[in-house]
A tleap script that builds the chain and sets N, CA, C and O, in Angstrom:
source leaprc.protein.ff14SB
mol = sequence {
  NMET SER LEU GLU TRP VAL SER GLY GLN TRP
  SER VAL VAL SER GLY GLN TRP SER VAL VAL
  SER TYR GLN LEU MET CYS TYR ALA HIE ALA
  THR ARG THR ALA ILE SER TYR GLN SER LEU
  CALA
}
set mol.1.N position { 2.543 14.399 -27.305 }
set mol.1.CA position { 2.068 12.938 -27.145 }
set mol.1.C position { 0.606 12.844 -27.894 }
set mol.1.O position { -0.309 13.643 -27.692 }
set mol.2.N position { 0.556 11.855 -28.688 }
set mol.2.CA position { -0.653 11.670 -29.414 }
set mol.2.C position { -1.674 10.838 -28.634 }
set mol.2.O position { -1.262 10.077 -27.758 }
set mol.3.N position { -2.971 10.936 -28.897 }
set mol.3.CA position { -4.042 10.299 -28.153 }
set mol.3.C position { -3.833 8.805 -28.347 }
set mol.3.O position { -4.043 8.059 -27.391 }
set mol.4.N position { -3.431 8.311 -29.524 }
set mol.4.CA position { -3.275 6.886 -29.605 }
set mol.4.C position { -2.211 6.304 -28.732 }
set mol.4.O position { -2.349 5.219 -28.166 }
set mol.5.N position { -1.113 7.076 -28.634 }
set mol.5.CA position { -0.021 6.577 -27.691 }
set mol.5.C position { -0.508 6.539 -26.227 }
set mol.5.O position { -0.172 5.618 -25.482 }
set mol.6.N position { -1.315 7.566 -25.820 }
set mol.6.CA position { -1.855 7.522 -24.445 }
set mol.6.C position { -2.836 6.387 -24.225 }
set mol.6.O position { -2.742 5.711 -23.200 }
set mol.7.N position { -3.776 6.140 -25.134 }
set mol.7.CA position { -4.632 5.002 -25.018 }
set mol.7.C position { -3.927 3.704 -25.050 }
set mol.7.O position { -4.353 2.761 -24.384 }
set mol.8.N position { -2.811 3.598 -25.832 }
set mol.8.CA position { -2.011 2.364 -25.881 }
set mol.8.C position { -1.321 2.043 -24.547 }
set mol.8.O position { -1.292 0.889 -24.118 }
set mol.9.N position { -0.748 3.109 -23.878 }
set mol.9.CA position { -0.109 3.039 -22.663 }
set mol.9.C position { -1.168 2.627 -21.576 }
set mol.9.O position { -0.880 1.815 -20.697 }
set mol.10.N position { -2.379 3.206 -21.668 }
set mol.10.CA position { -3.392 2.970 -20.734 }
set mol.10.C position { -3.779 1.485 -20.711 }
set mol.10.O position { -3.930 0.855 -19.665 }
set mol.11.N position { -3.929 0.965 -21.956 }
set mol.11.CA position { -4.354 -0.367 -22.123 }
set mol.11.C position { -3.367 -1.345 -21.388 }
set mol.11.O position { -3.746 -2.255 -20.650 }
set mol.12.N position { -2.043 -1.050 -21.677 }
set mol.12.CA position { -0.982 -1.869 -21.079 }
set mol.12.C position { -1.069 -1.786 -19.626 }
set mol.12.O position { -0.993 -2.838 -18.990 }
set mol.13.N position { -1.226 -0.621 -18.985 }
set mol.13.CA position { -1.284 -0.491 -17.635 }
set mol.13.C position { -2.549 -1.154 -16.991 }
set mol.13.O position { -2.453 -1.823 -15.962 }
set mol.14.N position { -3.639 -0.960 -17.583 }
set mol.14.CA position { -4.833 -1.591 -17.086 }
set mol.14.C position { -4.793 -3.156 -17.249 }
set mol.14.O position { -5.359 -3.905 -16.453 }
set mol.15.N position { -4.124 -3.567 -18.275 }
set mol.15.CA position { -3.894 -5.085 -18.410 }
set mol.15.C position { -2.986 -5.603 -17.289 }
set mol.15.O position { -3.313 -6.628 -16.692 }
set mol.16.N position { -1.852 -4.941 -16.971 }
set mol.16.CA position { -0.961 -5.348 -15.942 }
set mol.16.C position { -1.762 -5.230 -14.616 }
set mol.16.O position { -1.545 -6.093 -13.766 }
set mol.17.N position { -2.582 -4.343 -14.375 }
set mol.17.CA position { -3.295 -4.151 -13.127 }
set mol.17.C position { -4.211 -5.305 -12.939 }
set mol.17.O position { -4.349 -5.787 -11.814 }
set mol.18.N position { -4.876 -5.801 -14.013 }
set mol.18.CA position { -5.792 -6.887 -13.881 }
set mol.18.C position { -5.149 -8.114 -13.431 }
set mol.18.O position { -5.667 -8.871 -12.610 }
set mol.19.N position { -3.930 -8.317 -14.018 }
set mol.19.CA position { -3.143 -9.516 -13.666 }
set mol.19.C position { -2.696 -9.461 -12.224 }
set mol.19.O position { -2.825 -10.474 -11.536 }
set mol.20.N position { -2.182 -8.359 -11.712 }
set mol.20.CA position { -1.712 -8.128 -10.411 }
set mol.20.C position { -2.908 -8.323 -9.416 }
set mol.20.O position { -2.754 -9.007 -8.404 }
set mol.21.N position { -4.055 -7.741 -9.699 }
set mol.21.CA position { -5.240 -7.938 -8.819 }
set mol.21.C position { -5.633 -9.396 -8.749 }
set mol.21.O position { -5.995 -9.901 -7.686 }
set mol.22.N position { -5.558 -10.107 -9.940 }
set mol.22.CA position { -5.993 -11.426 -9.919 }
set mol.22.C position { -5.071 -12.343 -9.069 }
set mol.22.O position { -5.500 -13.264 -8.374 }
set mol.23.N position { -3.750 -11.999 -9.193 }
set mol.23.CA position { -2.653 -12.732 -8.282 }
set mol.23.C position { -2.916 -12.432 -6.869 }
set mol.23.O position { -2.800 -13.351 -6.058 }
set mol.24.N position { -3.278 -11.177 -6.446 }
set mol.24.CA position { -3.503 -10.830 -5.082 }
set mol.24.C position { -4.760 -11.572 -4.590 }
set mol.24.O position { -4.775 -12.025 -3.445 }
set mol.25.N position { -5.825 -11.714 -5.425 }
set mol.25.CA position { -6.967 -12.447 -5.168 }
set mol.25.C position { -6.709 -13.850 -4.816 }
set mol.25.O position { -7.210 -14.370 -3.818 }
set mol.26.N position { -5.894 -14.492 -5.667 }
set mol.26.CA position { -5.555 -15.889 -5.503 }
set mol.26.C position { -4.638 -16.062 -4.282 }
set mol.26.O position { -4.737 -17.105 -3.637 }
set mol.27.N position { -3.763 -15.132 -3.920 }
set mol.27.CA position { -2.942 -15.272 -2.720 }
set mol.27.C position { -3.751 -15.096 -1.535 }
set mol.27.O position { -3.542 -15.822 -0.564 }
set mol.28.N position { -4.714 -14.151 -1.508 }
set mol.28.CA position { -5.511 -13.913 -0.339 }
set mol.28.C position { -6.483 -15.171 -0.186 }
set mol.28.O position { -6.829 -15.454 0.961 }
set mol.29.N position { -6.885 -15.838 -1.092 }
set mol.29.CA position { -7.750 -17.006 -1.020 }
set mol.29.C position { -6.902 -18.133 -0.450 }
set mol.29.O position { -7.348 -18.840 0.453 }
set mol.30.N position { -5.690 -18.315 -0.958 }
set mol.30.CA position { -4.821 -19.425 -0.447 }
set mol.30.C position { -4.404 -19.128 0.929 }
set mol.30.O position { -4.185 -20.099 1.654 }
set mol.31.N position { -4.251 -17.876 1.436 }
set mol.31.CA position { -3.919 -17.617 2.828 }
set mol.31.C position { -5.033 -17.858 3.719 }
set mol.31.O position { -4.820 -18.374 4.816 }
set mol.32.N position { -6.344 -17.498 3.312 }
set mol.32.CA position { -7.448 -17.789 4.084 }
set mol.32.C position { -7.602 -19.302 4.259 }
set mol.32.O position { -7.839 -19.799 5.360 }
set mol.33.N position { -7.462 -20.011 3.146 }
set mol.33.CA position { -7.650 -21.441 3.215 }
set mol.33.C position { -6.621 -22.151 4.152 }
set mol.33.O position { -6.971 -23.099 4.855 }
set mol.34.N position { -5.436 -21.705 4.145 }
set mol.34.CA position { -4.383 -22.244 4.958 }
set mol.34.C position { -4.698 -21.961 6.407 }
set mol.34.O position { -4.539 -22.842 7.251 }
set mol.35.N position { -5.159 -20.706 6.734 }
set mol.35.CA position { -5.564 -20.312 8.084 }
set mol.35.C position { -6.742 -21.107 8.572 }
set mol.35.O position { -6.802 -21.425 9.760 }
set mol.36.N position { -7.643 -21.430 7.755 }
set mol.36.CA position { -8.811 -22.164 8.201 }
set mol.36.C position { -8.339 -23.681 8.415 }
set mol.36.O position { -8.770 -24.342 9.359 }
set mol.37.N position { -7.542 -24.130 7.599 }
set mol.37.CA position { -7.031 -25.480 7.841 }
set mol.37.C position { -6.324 -25.598 9.108 }
set mol.37.O position { -6.562 -26.528 9.878 }
set mol.38.N position { -5.412 -24.637 9.372 }
set mol.38.CA position { -4.654 -24.582 10.698 }
set mol.38.C position { -5.510 -24.533 11.891 }
set mol.38.O position { -5.207 -25.155 12.910 }
set mol.39.N position { -6.589 -23.802 11.797 }
set mol.39.CA position { -7.485 -23.632 12.912 }
set mol.39.C position { -8.309 -24.939 13.170 }
set mol.39.O position { -8.740 -25.218 14.289 }
set mol.40.N position { -8.498 -25.713 12.075 }
set mol.40.CA position { -9.220 -26.997 12.232 }
set mol.40.C position { -8.277 -28.097 12.845 }
set mol.40.O position { -8.767 -29.005 13.517 }
set mol.41.N position { -6.942 -28.017 12.617 }
set mol.41.CA position { -5.962 -29.009 13.062 }
set mol.41.C position { -5.780 -28.899 14.642 }
set mol.41.O position { -4.996 -29.647 15.227 }
savepdb mol mol.pdb
quit
């Protein structure tokens, strides 16, 4: 395996992880908001 291939694979993995973590953050925020609205109702 060449170093270029490894760095290319790593950039793909880190890019996918940033997308997943962003989606999890949005989901957690939406869940918190829904719970707070339900507690107000």
